[in-house]
C-alpha positions as CSV (number, residue, x, y, z in Angstrom):
1,M,-0.2,1.1,-6.6
2,A,-3.3,1.2,-8.3
3,L,-5.1,-2.3,-8.2
4,S,-6.1,-2.7,-11.5
5,S,-6.2,-5.8,-14.1
6,E,-6.3,-3.1,-17.1
7,A,-2.7,-2.7,-16.9
8,D,0.4,-4.3,-15.4
9,S,1.6,-1.8,-13.0
10,T,4.6,-3.7,-11.7
11,P,7.6,-1.8,-11.6
12,A,9.6,-1.8,-15.1
13,V,12.7,-3.1,-13.3
14,L,10.8,-6.3,-12.2
15,R,9.3,-6.7,-15.5
16,N,12.5,-6.6,-17.2
17,V,14.9,-8.8,-15.1
18,K,12.1,-11.1,-13.2
19,N,12.6,-14.1,-15.6
20,A,16.4,-13.2,-16.4
21,S,19.2,-16.1,-15.9
22,L,22.0,-13.7,-16.4
23,A,22.6,-10.7,-14.6
24,D,23.3,-7.7,-16.6
25,T,25.4,-5.9,-13.9
26,S,26.5,-2.7,-16.2
27,H,24.5,-0.5,-14.0
28,L,26.4,-1.2,-10.6
29,C,30.1,-0.5,-9.7
30,E,32.1,-3.7,-8.8
31,S,31.5,-3.3,-4.9
32,C,27.7,-3.2,-5.5
33,K,27.9,-6.1,-7.8
34,R,29.0,-8.1,-4.6
35,M,26.2,-7.1,-2.3
36,D,25.0,-10.6,-2.2
37,R,27.5,-11.4,-0.1
38,V,27.0,-8.9,2.3
39,I,23.6,-10.1,2.6
40,R,24.6,-13.7,3.1
41,Q,27.0,-12.7,5.5
42,M,24.6,-10.8,7.6
43,C,22.1,-13.5,7.3
44,E,24.7,-15.6,9.0
45,D,25.8,-13.3,11.6
46,K,23.4,-12.7,14.7
47,R,25.1,-9.4,15.4
48,S,24.2,-8.0,11.9
49,S,22.5,-5.1,13.8
50,I,25.9,-3.9,15.1
51,P,27.3,-1.5,12.4
52,R,30.5,-3.0,10.5
53,P,32.8,-1.4,8.2
54,F,31.2,-1.2,4.7
55,R,33.2,1.1,2.4
56,T,34.2,5.1,2.2
57,K,32.2,8.3,1.4
58,K,34.8,8.9,-1.5
59,M,34.0,5.4,-3.0
60,V,30.4,5.9,-3.1
61,E,30.6,9.6,-4.3
62,E,32.9,8.7,-7.2
63,C,30.9,5.5,-8.3
64,S,27.7,7.5,-8.1
65,S,27.7,8.8,-11.7
66,T,27.8,5.2,-13.1
67,C,26.4,3.0,-10.2
68,A,22.8,3.1,-9.7
69,L,23.1,1.7,-6.2
70,C,25.9,4.4,-5.1
71,K,23.6,7.0,-6.5
72,L,20.8,6.0,-4.3
73,I,22.9,5.9,-1.1
74,L,24.3,9.4,-1.8
75,D,20.9,11.0,-2.7
76,N,19.4,9.9,0.3
77,S,22.1,10.6,2.8
78,T,23.0,13.0,5.3
79,W,26.6,13.0,5.3
80,S,26.9,16.6,4.4
81,H,25.2,17.7,7.8
82,S,27.1,15.0,9.8
83,S,29.6,16.0,12.7
84,S,31.7,13.1,11.6
85,N,34.9,13.6,10.0
86,S,35.4,10.2,9.1
87,D,35.3,9.2,5.6
88,D,34.3,5.6,6.5
89,L,30.7,4.2,6.2
90,F,29.5,1.3,8.2
91,I,26.4,-1.2,7.4
92,S,23.6,-2.9,9.7
93,S,20.8,-4.9,9.0
94,D,17.3,-5.3,10.2
95,Y,15.3,-8.8,10.1
96,Y,11.4,-9.6,10.0
97,L,10.8,-12.3,12.3
98,N,14.7,-13.4,11.8
99,D,13.7,-14.8,8.2
100,G,16.1,-13.0,6.0
101,I,17.2,-9.4,5.5
102,T,14.6,-6.4,5.1
103,T,16.5,-3.5,5.6
104,L,19.9,-2.4,5.3
105,N,21.0,0.9,7.2
106,I,24.5,2.7,6.0
107,T,25.7,5.3,8.1
108,S,29.0,7.2,8.8
109,D,28.3,7.3,12.5
110,T,28.7,4.1,14.7
111,E,26.8,5.7,17.4
112,L,23.7,6.2,14.9
113,F,23.6,9.7,16.0
114,E,23.2,10.5,12.4
115,L,20.1,9.3,10.2
116,P,21.3,6.3,8.3
117,V,20.5,5.7,4.6
118,Q,17.9,3.0,4.7
119,L,17.5,0.2,1.9
120,S,14.6,-1.9,1.9
121,I,15.9,-5.4,0.4
122,L,13.2,-7.0,-1.3
123,T,12.7,-10.1,-3.8
124,N,10.0,-11.8,-5.7
125,E,8.3,-14.7,-4.0
126,G,10.0,-18.1,-4.7
127,S,13.3,-16.4,-5.9
128,P,16.6,-18.2,-5.1
129,S,17.1,-15.4,-2.2
130,A,13.7,-16.1,-1.1
131,V,13.9,-20.0,-0.8
132,A,17.5,-19.6,0.7
133,G,15.8,-17.4,3.4
134,H,18.3,-14.7,2.6
135,V,15.8,-11.9,1.7
136,S,12.4,-11.8,3.4
137,G,11.2,-8.5,2.0
138,R,8.7,-9.0,-1.0
139,C,7.9,-7.1,-4.0
140,V,4.1,-7.2,-3.8
141,K,2.2,-7.1,-7.2
142,P,-1.0,-5.5,-7.7
143,A,-3.1,-8.9,-8.5
144,S,-1.9,-10.1,-4.9
145,N,-3.1,-7.2,-3.2
146,F,-6.4,-8.5,-3.3
147,D,-5.6,-11.7,-2.3
148,C,-3.8,-10.3,1.0
149,A,-6.5,-8.1,1.7
150,K,-9.1,-11.0,1.4
151,R,-7.0,-13.1,3.7
152,W,-6.8,-10.3,6.2
153,L,-10.5,-9.7,6.1
154,K,-11.3,-13.6,6.4
155,D,-9.0,-13.5,9.4
156,C,-10.9,-10.9,10.9
157,L,-14.6,-12.5,10.2
158,E,-13.4,-15.7,11.8
159,N,-11.5,-14.4,14.8
160,H,-12.0,-10.7,15.8
161,V,-14.9,-10.0,18.1
162,H,-16.8,-6.9,17.4
163,G,-19.7,-5.5,19.4
164,S,-23.2,-6.3,18.1
165,N,-25.0,-3.9,15.9
166,T,-27.4,-1.4,17.8
167,D,-28.6,0.0,14.5
168,E,-29.5,-2.5,12.0
169,S,-30.7,0.0,9.5
170,R,-30.1,-0.4,5.7
171,P,-28.9,2.4,3.4
172,S,-31.9,3.0,1.0
173,R,-29.9,3.0,-2.0
174,L,-26.5,1.2,-2.9
175,V,-24.6,0.9,-6.1
176,A,-24.2,-2.5,-7.7
177,V,-20.3,-2.7,-8.6
178,G,-21.0,-4.8,-11.9
179,G,-18.5,-7.4,-13.7
180,E,-14.8,-6.6,-14.6
181,Y,-15.8,-5.8,-18.4
182,Y,-18.5,-3.4,-19.6
183,P,-19.9,-3.3,-16.2
184,P,-23.5,-2.5,-15.6
185,I,-23.2,0.0,-12.6
186,F,-26.3,1.2,-11.3
187,L,-28.3,2.2,-8.3
188,V,-30.4,-0.5,-6.3
189,D,-32.8,-0.5,-3.5
190,G,-30.7,-0.9,-0.5
191,S,-33.8,-2.5,1.6
192,T,-34.2,-5.2,-0.8
193,I,-30.2,-6.5,-0.4
194,N,-29.3,-8.6,2.1
195,E,-25.8,-9.0,0.8
196,D,-22.6,-7.3,2.2
197,Y,-21.6,-3.9,1.0
198,V,-18.4,-1.7,1.5
199,A,-18.9,1.9,2.0
200,L,-16.2,4.6,0.7
201,S,-15.1,7.7,2.9
202,H,-13.6,10.1,0.6
203,C,-13.2,13.8,0.4
204,W,-15.4,15.8,-1.9
205,G,-12.9,18.6,-2.4
206,M,-13.2,21.6,-4.6
207,G,-13.8,19.6,-7.9
208,E,-17.0,18.4,-9.1
209,T,-18.1,15.3,-7.7
210,L,-20.5,12.9,-9.4
211,R,-23.9,12.9,-7.6
212,T,-27.3,11.8,-7.7
213,T,-30.1,14.3,-8.4
214,K,-33.8,14.4,-8.8
215,E,-33.2,14.7,-12.4
216,N,-30.8,12.0,-13.0
217,L,-32.1,9.2,-10.4
218,S,-34.1,7.2,-12.7
219,S,-31.3,7.2,-15.4
220,F,-29.0,6.1,-12.6
221,Q,-31.3,3.3,-11.7
222,D,-30.8,1.9,-15.0
223,S,-26.9,2.7,-15.5
224,I,-24.2,4.9,-14.2
225,P,-21.9,5.8,-16.9
226,W,-18.2,4.3,-16.3
227,N,-16.6,7.5,-18.1
228,Q,-18.6,9.8,-15.8
229,L,-17.6,8.3,-12.6
230,P,-14.3,10.3,-10.8
231,K,-11.2,8.2,-10.4
232,T,-12.0,7.9,-6.6
233,F,-14.9,6.1,-7.4
234,R,-13.8,3.6,-10.2
235,D,-10.9,3.0,-7.7
236,A,-13.5,1.9,-5.0
237,L,-15.5,0.0,-7.5
238,Q,-12.4,-1.8,-8.5
239,V,-11.7,-2.9,-4.9
240,A,-15.1,-4.1,-4.1
241,R,-15.2,-6.4,-7.2
242,G,-11.6,-7.4,-6.1
243,L,-12.9,-8.5,-2.7
244,G,-15.5,-10.5,-4.2
245,I,-18.3,-7.9,-2.7
246,G,-21.3,-6.6,-4.9
247,Y,-22.3,-3.5,-3.4
248,I,-21.0,-0.3,-2.2
249,W,-22.3,2.7,-0.6
250,I,-21.0,6.2,-1.8
251,D,-22.7,9.0,-0.3
252,S,-22.8,11.6,-3.2
253,L,-24.7,8.7,-5.3
254,C,-26.7,6.9,-2.8
255,I,-28.3,10.2,-1.6
256,I,-30.3,12.6,-3.6
257,Q,-28.3,15.5,-3.2
258,D,-30.8,18.2,-4.2
259,D,-33.7,16.5,-2.2
260,I,-33.9,18.0,1.5
261,V,-36.2,15.2,2.5
262,D,-34.0,12.3,1.0
263,W,-30.8,14.0,2.6
264,G,-32.4,14.4,6.1
265,T,-33.4,10.8,6.0
266,E,-30.4,9.1,4.7
267,S,-27.9,11.2,6.8
268,A,-29.9,10.1,10.0
269,K,-29.0,6.7,9.0
270,M,-25.6,7.5,8.7
271,A,-24.1,5.4,11.9
272,G,-26.2,2.5,10.5
273,V,-24.6,2.7,7.0
274,Y,-20.9,2.5,8.1
275,N,-21.6,0.4,11.1
276,N,-23.0,-2.3,8.9
277,A,-20.7,-2.2,6.1
278,L,-18.5,-4.8,5.9
279,L,-15.7,-2.4,5.4
280,T,-15.1,0.9,4.6
281,I,-12.6,1.8,1.8
282,M,-11.1,5.1,2.7
283,A,-9.2,7.0,0.1
284,A,-6.7,8.6,2.7
285,S,-4.4,10.8,0.3
286,A,-7.2,12.1,-2.2
287,S,-8.0,15.8,-1.7
288,D,-11.0,15.2,-3.9
289,S,-12.4,12.5,-6.0
290,R,-10.5,12.9,-8.9
291,D,-7.4,11.8,-7.0
292,G,-8.4,8.2,-6.6
293,C,-8.2,5.7,-3.5
294,F,-4.8,4.7,-3.8
295,L,-1.9,6.3,-1.8
296,S,0.5,8.6,-3.5
297,G,4.3,8.0,-3.5
298,I,4.2,4.5,-2.1
299,S,5.3,2.4,-5.0
300,E,7.2,5.1,-7.3
301,H,10.3,4.8,-5.7
302,E,13.7,3.9,-7.5
303,M,14.4,0.3,-7.6
304,V,18.0,-1.0,-8.0
305,A,18.1,-4.6,-9.4
306,L,21.2,-6.6,-7.7
307,P,22.3,-10.0,-8.8
308,Y,22.2,-12.7,-6.6
309,T,24.1,-16.1,-6.9
310,D,22.7,-19.4,-5.7
311,N,24.1,-22.5,-4.3
312,D,24.4,-23.8,-7.8
313,G,26.4,-20.6,-9.1
314,A,23.6,-19.4,-11.3
315,T,23.4,-15.4,-11.2
316,S,20.0,-13.6,-11.7
317,L,18.9,-10.0,-11.1
318,S,16.3,-11.3,-8.4
319,V,17.1,-8.8,-5.4
320,F,16.2,-5.1,-5.2
321,A,17.3,-2.0,-3.4
322,S,14.9,0.8,-2.5
323,I,14.3,3.5,-0.2
324,P,11.6,2.7,2.1
325,S,8.3,4.1,1.8
326,P,6.6,6.9,4.1
327,G,5.3,5.6,7.2
328,Y,1.5,5.1,8.5
329,D,1.7,8.7,10.1
330,D,2.5,10.5,7.0
331,V,0.4,9.0,4.2
332,V,-2.3,8.3,6.3
333,L,-2.9,10.3,9.4
334,R,-1.5,13.5,8.1
335,G,-3.1,13.0,4.6
336,P,-6.3,14.9,3.5
337,L,-8.9,12.7,4.1
338,F,-8.4,12.6,8.1
339,K,-8.4,16.2,8.2
340,R,-12.1,15.9,7.7
341,A,-14.5,16.3,10.4
342,W,-16.8,13.8,9.2
343,V,-14.1,11.0,9.0
344,F,-13.8,11.0,12.6
345,Q,-17.2,9.7,12.8
346,E,-16.6,7.1,9.5
347,R,-13.4,5.8,11.5
348,L,-15.1,5.2,14.8
349,L,-18.4,3.6,13.1
350,S,-16.8,1.3,10.8
351,K,-15.7,-2.1,12.1
352,R,-12.9,-2.3,9.2
353,K,-11.1,0.2,7.4
354,L,-9.3,-0.5,4.2
355,I,-6.5,1.9,3.3
356,L,-4.9,0.9,0.0
357,A,-3.7,-2.4,1.2
358,L,-4.4,-1.6,4.8
359,I,-7.3,-3.3,6.8
360,K,-7.6,-1.6,10.1
361,C,-10.1,-3.4,12.2
362,T,-11.2,-2.9,16.2
363,G,-9.3,-5.8,17.2
364,T,-5.9,-5.8,15.3
365,V,-4.0,-3.7,13.1
366,M,-2.7,-5.2,9.9
367,V,-0.5,-2.9,7.4
368,Q,0.9,-3.5,4.2
369,Y,1.2,0.3,3.3
370,S,4.5,-0.4,1.0
371,P,5.3,-2.5,-1.8
372,N,8.2,-3.9,0.8
373,L,6.6,-5.9,3.5
374,S,3.6,-6.6,5.3
375,F,3.3,-6.0,9.1
376,M,0.7,-7.2,11.6
377,V,0.6,-5.3,14.9
378,T,-1.6,-6.5,17.5
379,A,-3.6,-3.7,19.2
380,Q,-3.4,-3.5,23.2
381,P,-6.4,-4.9,24.8
């Protein structure tokens, strides 16, 4: 889910049907064409978390060759490992703040001893199902992710209390992030910059990482060629621009790597660098600087478009089903970045951490680690 203005990374299924007035439902079986009725019924029934009859395994298996939703359900089922001999399937739903369906759970075991097939149910902002309050999961487009992060950052700055800085030292160098088109990216004297900056936490890995040396220092003060920057650095620059922040600290660029004296001086400032940064961008799933900042496996799940008929009888493909994204533990805490010893220090020192579209500050955790939903979890005092 790269946050880039260079290309529209909205899933093709959304681009193709978001303006459709008529629903081409040829990719669905007759039962799945009526899924909007199931969603409506569950929204109107406060007991929708209790499994109710859905259809049979045989029906799903037979239709999976021609029905995209049946195939999605079958491919992600554990029925073959179930102890249940029943052919019946049951469905239940989850809500987010009682504001419409977010997840459908399909199982052959009403006692839920078996892992259900979970389907995230999504829609576009302002769609008929969103306006009716039937679906609260949202398809988040790349451009809106910056807006979401900006809102979270603004809320954090205005409402969260952080301890005062004990180390007010500034990094000796910062990277000016430049503009969106033909950006002049270059090293600046950090001691002369009083504006906010962000820091990057990343894995160097085994690949060749662009670095500042005695030889290229002067040229990097004039310009750092965009095409020489690895993907992680380019992504981090895009994030900084999207948040409206003009400077970023990247260790390999802001410390002269072959100068022992400079390295010793700057490494001694590390606590102040991260503590004084407005936030730290953490490239959580990147094993080296070539992989990029954005979490892999988050938005590439198959999405199946479903018809929704509004109160006026108009039908459009405006509801989508997908398999939920991996959880925070899987994609972040067990990712390559958080295995680095240095990162333990960087996490503790940074007031706020931005991981893809996740901001974590010392007061609250606000998460949008999937294209499905935004969650806010208040930390315990």
